KEGU-193734 format. One record per residue (C-alpha): z, x, y. Coordinates in steps of 0.05 Angstrom, whole numbers, m for minus. Each point is the difference from the previous one (the first is absolute). Layout:
BEGIN
w|u|v
Z|X|Y
...
***
This chain:
BEGIN
w|u|v
91|m581|m273
m10|54|52
50|27|49
m29|32|63
30|43|54
3|m58|50
m2|m62|m44
m27|m33|m63
m70|m8|m27
m33|m9|m67
m48|53|m23
m37|20|m63
m20|73|m1
m30|48|m49
47|26|m53
7|75|0
19|51|52
m38|47|45
7|73|m13
m23|46|55
m25|70|m2
68|30|13
9|m14|75
52|43|34
31|39|m59
62|12|40
19|m74|m4
63|17|m38
25|38|61
0|m64|40
65|m24|m34
52|m12|18
m11|m27|71
51|m18|53
m24|m72|4
3|m53|m55
m25|m71|m4
38|m59|m28
m30|m61|33
m64|m22|33
24|5|72
33|68|m9
m66|26|m29
m37|m21|63
53|29|46
2|66|m39
m76|6|6
5|m6|75
58|49|2
m35|53|m42
m63|m6|42
41|12|63
33|61|m32
m69|26|m20
m24|m6|72
61|38|24
m14|56|m50
m72|5|23
21|5|73
47|58|m14
m51|37|m44
m56|m11|50
40|33|55
23|58|m46
m70|16|m25
m31|m10|69
47|52|31
m13|48|m58
m75|m6|6
2|7|77
40|65|m4
m49|26|m52
m58|m17|46
29|42|55
2|60|m48
m72|m14|m21
m23|4|73
37|67|7
m21|31|m66
m68|m30|m20
23|m6|m73
m48|m42|m42
51|m10|m54
52|m25|50
m53|m44|33
m15|m32|m67
73|m11|m14
12|m28|70
m57|m49|m7
28|m23|m67
70|m8|29
m27|m42|58
m37|m42|m52
62|m7|m42
40|m23|61
m53|m52|17
2|m29|m71
66|m32|23
m39|m45|48
m38|m43|m51
62|m4|m44
40|m21|61
m49|m56|13
0|m20|m73
76|m5|m3
m1|m42|64
m51|m48|m30
39|m2|m66
60|m28|37
m37|m64|15
17|m58|m44
m51|m34|m45
m43|m54|33
m48|m55|m20
m57|50|2
36|63|m24
41|m32|m54
22|67|m29
16|30|68
m33|63|29
29|53|m46
m70|22|m19
m5|32|68
35|60|m31
m60|9|m46
m48|m1|59
45|51|34
m5|43|m62
m76|m1|5
4|20|73
46|58|m19
m50|25|m51
m55|0|52
43|36|51
19|54|m50
m73|9|m18
m19|7|73
53|54|9
m31|37|m59
m69|m1|33
28|26|66
39|56|m35
m62|20|m40
m44|4|62
52|41|37
6|50|m58
m75|8|m8
m7|12|75
52|56|m4
m38|32|m58
m68|m4|35
28|19|68
61|45|m14
53|1|54
57|46|8
67|m31|m16
59|18|43
73|m19|m1
6|6|m75
75|m7|3
m7|m66|37
m51|m24|m51
48|15|m57
57|m35|37
m45|m60|13
m17|m3|m74
74|m1|m18
11|m53|53
m54|m42|m32
34|7|m68
69|m18|26
m26|m60|40
m40|m28|m58
56|10|m50
50|m35|45
m48|m59|8
m14|m1|m75
74|m4|m18
11|m54|52
m61|m43|m20
14|5|m74
74|m18|9
m15|m61|42
m59|m19|m45
47|m1|m60
51|m41|38
m49|m55|19
m45|5|m61
m63|20|39
m48|38|m45
m46|13|60
56|34|39
21|42|m60
m72|23|m10
m6|17|74
64|41|m7
m28|37|m59
m63|12|41
43|32|54
34|44|m51
m68|27|m24
m19|12|72
61|42|9
m23|48|m54
m69|5|33
37|22|63
30|57|m40
m71|22|m16
m9|14|75
54|53|m6
m40|33|m56
m62|1|45
38|33|56
28|52|m49
m71|14|m25
m25|13|71
59|44|14
m16|41|m62
m71|13|25
m40|m58|m31
m25|m42|59
m37|m51|m45
66|m18|m32
13|m51|56
m64|m42|m7
3|7|m77
70|m29|1
m28|m55|45
m52|m16|m54
55|m2|m53
39|m49|43
m62|m42|5
m5|m1|m76
73|m21|m4
m14|m57|48
m59|m24|m42
45|0|m62
48|m45|38
m58|m45|19
m20|m7|m73
70|m16|m24
14|m49|56
m68|m34|m10
16|m8|m74
67|m30|16
m32|m49|49
m52|m19|m52
55|m18|m49
36|m40|54
m62|m39|21
m15|m15|m74
71|m29|m8
20|55|m49
74|10|m13
42|47|m42
5|m30|m71
74|19|m1
12|m53|54
m33|m53|m45
42|23|m59
63|m4|41
m17|m71|20
m13|m19|m72
67|29|m22
37|m34|56
m31|m69|m13
8|5|m76
75|14|8
12|m67|35
33|m52|m45
m49|m54|m19
m62|44|5
m32|5|m69
m56|47|22
m40|24|59
m73|m19|m7
m28|28|65
20|46|57
m43|15|61
23|42|58
m33|32|61
21|32|65
m5|m38|65
19|52|51
68|28|m22
17|m62|m40
m21|m20|m71
m29|m68|m14
8|m22|m72
m17|m57|m47
36|m8|m67
m9|m49|m57
61|m9|m44
3|m39|m65
56|m51|m6
19|m54|m50
m48|m58|11
55|m51|m13
40|21|61
4|m49|59
m36|20|64
65|17|36
19|49|m55
m67|35|1
5|5|75
69|31|m6
m26|53|m48
m58|16|47
49|8|58
44|47|m41
m62|42|m15
m16|3|74
71|19|18
3|57|m50
m67|27|21
19|m1|74
65|35|m17
m29|50|m50
m64|20|37
15|1|75
m73|13|20
m18|m70|m26
m12|m47|59
m32|m60|m34
7|m27|m70
m34|m59|m33
29|m20|m68
m37|m48|m45
33|m30|m61
m45|m7|m62
23|m47|m56
11|37|m65
m46|m47|m39
42|m8|m63
m26|m71|m4
m70|27|m13
m28|m28|65
m48|43|40
29|m8|70
m55|41|31
m60|m35|m29
m19|m34|66
m10|67|37
m15|48|m57
m74|2|17
16|26|70
37|61|m25
m33|68|0
m29|21|m67
m2|73|21
74|11|11
37|42|m51
76|9|1
m9|71|m26
m53|20|51
16|56|48
***
């Protein structure tokens, strides 16, 4: 017997559970959230509500970073600072990363259809790829600007304004980081939390601009373009880390602690003798999961169904990021009958429960 998010179906899946490569190590920070799920309809409604809240957060952060970057650009035009130019380009890029996420959240609010039976939550993954490309482009522009300042040195003026603009960049990014991370935790959006952490790192690169201005003031003109190159290096590190995160996401990796939590929760349900398989993956900012539990094979269908529903209830309550759960009841087999003989030859021979 299998219990799905929107109904009933009968499935036979591989026994075992996927272990990812450690996607999003900060998964523990996602709990507790402000929204919980008890029933099918409330799960759907909560998904729509959290997407709307995510869009609101992106609107606010887009305006905040846009204003910060525009003010910095004015100082760049007055001072000619390569370091500040690199930081300004990056801040504009960071502001624009809200656009693909905004679109993704809007698409994720659409309900499942006959063609897109799992909904459009995967749009967040595509937005993540777009963000990686945008960050990489900002690194290239910053690199070219710094090299040009080294090859063709230009006098930097308004050092005080440059330092103030650097501090402005730090304060603007930190405010956006705190805001995105807080809302991301509330709605369970890993993408929004990562984008907030990205903004926090950007804030520290803005502080590097202040160091460049100080170096020029102390009589070392090349300090400004050198700091610009260092900022470029920091951007490339962000690109690497973000690309790795997106690789894990596209490969359906998930933190093994989430799988262990699901196993513990399901095993604690009365009537569950064991958990034979757990699979989980992110679909946008919601987790889709499949669980096989072992029950007494002599139980009537209604009783096995009841146990499966209790497992779903406890998982929805215990792990708020879960948006869809399929529970399959396996007979314990104390009679000696192989209940999986008919489909055993379809199962993967390469899967290992202990694989990482």
